C-alpha positions as CSV (number, residue, x, y, z in Angstrom):
1,V,-10.0,10.9,0.5
2,D,-6.8,10.0,-0.3
3,D,-6.5,11.9,-4.1
4,P,-6.0,14.8,-3.5
5,P,-2.7,14.2,-1.0
6,L,-1.4,11.6,-3.3
7,T,-1.5,13.9,-6.2
8,W,0.0,16.8,-4.3
9,N,3.0,13.8,-3.7
10,L,3.7,13.9,-7.7
11,W,3.5,17.9,-7.4
12,W,6.0,17.6,-4.3
13,V,8.3,15.4,-5.7
14,R,8.9,17.0,-8.6
15,T,9.2,20.5,-6.6
16,A,11.7,19.5,-4.1
17,L,13.9,17.7,-6.5
18,L,13.7,20.0,-9.8
19,E,12.9,23.7,-8.2
20,K,14.1,23.7,-4.5
21,G,17.1,21.4,-4.7
22,T,16.1,19.3,-2.1
23,N,15.5,16.0,-0.1
24,P,11.5,15.0,-1.0
25,F,11.9,13.1,2.2
26,Q,11.8,16.4,4.3
27,C,9.2,19.3,3.7
28,D,8.9,22.7,5.1
29,F,5.5,23.6,3.0
30,L,3.9,21.3,5.9
31,F,4.4,22.3,9.8
32,Y,5.9,25.5,9.3
33,P,8.5,26.3,10.2
34,L,9.3,23.0,11.7
35,G,8.7,20.7,8.5
36,I,8.2,17.3,8.4
37,N,9.8,14.0,7.9
38,F,7.8,11.7,5.1
39,S,10.1,9.0,5.7
40,F,6.8,6.9,7.6
41,Y,4.4,9.0,5.0
42,T,2.8,7.5,2.0
43,L,5.0,9.4,-0.4
44,T,4.8,7.4,-3.5
45,V,8.0,8.3,-4.4
46,L,8.4,6.2,-7.8
47,N,4.8,8.0,-8.8
48,G,6.3,11.6,-8.3
49,L,9.2,10.4,-10.3
50,L,7.5,8.7,-13.1
51,S,5.3,12.0,-13.1
52,I,8.0,14.0,-14.0
53,P,8.3,14.3,-17.7
54,L,4.3,14.1,-17.5
55,Q,3.9,17.1,-15.7
56,A,6.4,18.6,-18.1
57,V,4.1,18.3,-20.8
58,L,0.5,17.5,-19.0
59,P,-1.6,19.3,-16.0
60,L,-0.8,17.6,-12.6
61,V,-4.5,15.9,-12.6
62,A,-3.8,14.4,-15.9
63,S,-0.2,13.2,-14.7
64,S,-1.8,11.3,-12.0
65,N,-4.2,9.6,-14.0
66,L,-2.1,8.5,-16.7
67,L,0.3,7.3,-14.0
68,L,-2.8,4.9,-12.7
69,L,-3.9,3.7,-16.1
70,S,-0.5,2.8,-17.2
71,S,-0.2,0.5,-13.6
72,F,-3.2,-1.3,-15.3
73,V,-1.4,-2.0,-18.2
74,L,2.3,-2.6,-16.5
75,G,0.0,-5.0,-13.9
76,G,-1.5,-6.9,-17.0
77,Y,1.3,-7.8,-19.0
78,G,3.9,-8.5,-15.8
79,T,1.0,-10.9,-15.0
80,F,0.8,-12.7,-18.5
81,L,4.4,-12.9,-18.7
82,L,4.8,-14.9,-15.4
83,A,1.8,-16.7,-16.1
84,L,3.3,-17.6,-18.9
85,A,6.6,-18.7,-17.0
86,V,4.4,-21.0,-15.2
87,V,2.2,-22.7,-17.6
88,R,4.7,-23.8,-19.7
89,K,2.7,-25.6,-21.9
90,E,2.8,-26.2,-25.7
91,G,0.4,-25.0,-28.3
92,G,-1.8,-21.6,-28.2
93,S,-3.7,-22.4,-25.1
94,Q,-1.1,-21.3,-23.3
95,H,-1.3,-17.7,-24.5
96,L,-5.1,-17.4,-23.9
97,A,-4.8,-18.8,-20.3
98,A,-1.9,-16.1,-19.8
99,F,-4.1,-13.5,-21.3
100,A,-7.0,-14.3,-18.8
101,A,-4.9,-14.3,-15.7
102,G,-3.3,-11.0,-17.0
103,L,-7.4,-9.5,-17.1
104,V,-7.9,-11.0,-13.8
105,Y,-5.2,-9.3,-12.1
106,A,-4.9,-6.1,-13.8
107,F,-8.9,-5.3,-13.2
108,S,-9.6,-7.0,-10.0
109,S,-11.7,-5.9,-7.5
110,S,-9.4,-4.9,-4.7
111,K,-7.3,-2.9,-7.3
112,L,-10.3,-1.3,-8.8
113,F,-12.0,-0.8,-5.0
114,Y,-8.6,1.0,-4.5
115,A,-8.3,3.3,-7.4
116,A,-12.4,4.1,-7.1
117,L,-11.6,5.5,-4.0
118,G,-8.4,7.6,-4.9
119,Q,-6.2,5.2,-2.7
120,W,-3.7,5.3,-5.9
121,N,-0.9,4.1,-3.7
122,I,-2.9,0.8,-3.1
123,A,-3.9,0.5,-6.8
124,S,0.0,0.4,-7.3
125,S,0.5,-3.3,-7.4
126,Q,1.7,-3.4,-10.9
127,W,5.3,-4.2,-9.9
128,I,4.7,-7.7,-8.1
129,P,4.1,-10.0,-10.6
130,Y,7.4,-9.0,-12.5
131,Y,9.1,-9.6,-9.0
132,V,7.5,-13.0,-8.6
133,L,8.5,-13.8,-12.1
134,A,11.6,-12.8,-11.5
135,L,11.6,-15.3,-8.6
136,V,10.3,-18.2,-10.6
137,L,13.3,-17.9,-13.3
138,L,15.8,-17.4,-10.5
139,A,14.6,-20.6,-8.7
140,R,15.3,-22.8,-12.2
141,R,18.4,-20.8,-13.2
142,P,20.3,-19.5,-9.4
143,G,23.9,-18.7,-11.1
144,G,24.5,-16.0,-12.5
145,L,23.2,-12.1,-11.4
146,R,20.8,-10.9,-14.0
147,L,17.9,-12.5,-12.4
148,P,18.7,-11.2,-8.7
149,L,19.8,-8.1,-9.9
150,L,16.1,-7.9,-11.6
151,A,14.4,-9.1,-8.6
152,G,15.9,-6.7,-6.6
153,L,14.9,-3.9,-8.9
154,F,11.1,-4.8,-8.9
155,L,11.2,-5.1,-5.0
156,L,12.3,-1.6,-4.8
157,L,10.2,-0.4,-7.8
158,Q,7.1,-2.0,-5.6
159,A,8.6,-0.3,-2.1
160,Y,8.9,2.8,-4.0
161,A,5.3,2.9,-5.4
162,E,3.6,1.6,-2.2
163,M,5.6,0.3,1.2
164,T,2.7,-2.3,1.9
165,Y,3.2,-4.4,-0.4
166,A,6.8,-4.7,-1.0
167,S,6.6,-5.8,3.2
168,F,4.3,-9.0,1.8
169,L,6.8,-9.3,-0.9
170,V,9.4,-9.8,1.5
171,L,7.4,-12.6,3.7
172,F,6.9,-14.3,-0.2
173,T,10.5,-14.5,-0.6
174,G,11.5,-16.3,2.7
175,L,8.5,-18.7,1.9
176,W,9.4,-18.6,-1.8
177,L,13.1,-19.7,-0.7
178,A,12.0,-22.3,2.1
179,W,10.1,-24.4,-0.4
180,N,12.6,-24.2,-3.1
181,L,15.3,-25.9,-0.9
182,L,12.8,-28.1,-0.3
183,L,12.3,-29.4,-3.5
184,P,14.4,-31.5,-5.5
185,P,17.2,-29.7,-7.6
186,P,17.3,-29.6,-11.4
187,A,18.4,-32.7,-13.2
188,G,22.3,-33.0,-13.3
189,A,22.7,-30.3,-10.0
190,S,23.6,-31.4,-6.9
191,R,21.3,-30.6,-3.9
192,R,23.9,-28.6,-2.3
193,R,25.1,-26.7,-4.7
194,H,21.8,-26.0,-6.4
195,A,20.7,-24.8,-2.3
196,T,24.0,-22.8,-2.1
197,R,23.2,-20.5,-5.4
198,L,19.7,-20.3,-4.1
199,V,20.4,-18.7,-0.9
200,L,23.3,-16.5,-2.6
201,A,21.0,-15.1,-5.0
202,T,18.5,-14.6,-2.4
203,G,21.1,-12.9,-0.5
204,L,22.0,-10.6,-3.3
205,V,18.5,-9.8,-3.9
206,A,18.2,-8.7,-0.3
207,L,21.8,-6.8,-0.9
208,I,20.3,-4.6,-3.7
209,F,17.0,-4.2,-1.8
210,L,18.4,-2.6,1.1
211,V,20.9,-0.4,-0.8
212,G,17.9,1.2,-2.7
213,M,16.0,1.6,0.6
214,L,18.8,3.8,2.1
215,P,17.4,7.0,1.2
216,Q,14.4,6.3,2.9
217,L,15.9,4.6,5.9
């Protein structure tokens, strides 16, 4: 089972940062006295950081359970927002469809399966819809810094929650960019100008992601 070590991760991130004042990616509590580097281990750093205020008032297991439950809420709400952005129909039916999409994503069989197995890193898929939503909006308005910054942030959040999903999102980004470069530009915009903005915005997302991953890299 994976739930004991993944729960231990939360304790270790808090202990390393607040009590030992050391790099959480380097641990001498395991394989003593040599220690071990956690760069290629499923450390779930983001979950560990989010658990710090919870651990201040709750037991470790309760903090872990609350983080797992929050992933259902965040994932469902993110998918609700994504569906609203994609459907864009008049009337209340769009909200009903978006609500259904949020339920399907939040309580998908794969997420429930991994949650039941105690593989809470794989169950941490809540940041995916926010990243995809940022890309959807970015394709419509490629100018400016706000959307690339948000996209880069959400990609980082997903990477520090579960790197597997982040690698999928990197592949998705390449497909998204290729597809939007093939589509006709928005009304009133030239193809070259629109394509240039898309490429520059995607490059900014990649730069934010790489800079944010430096502590682990």
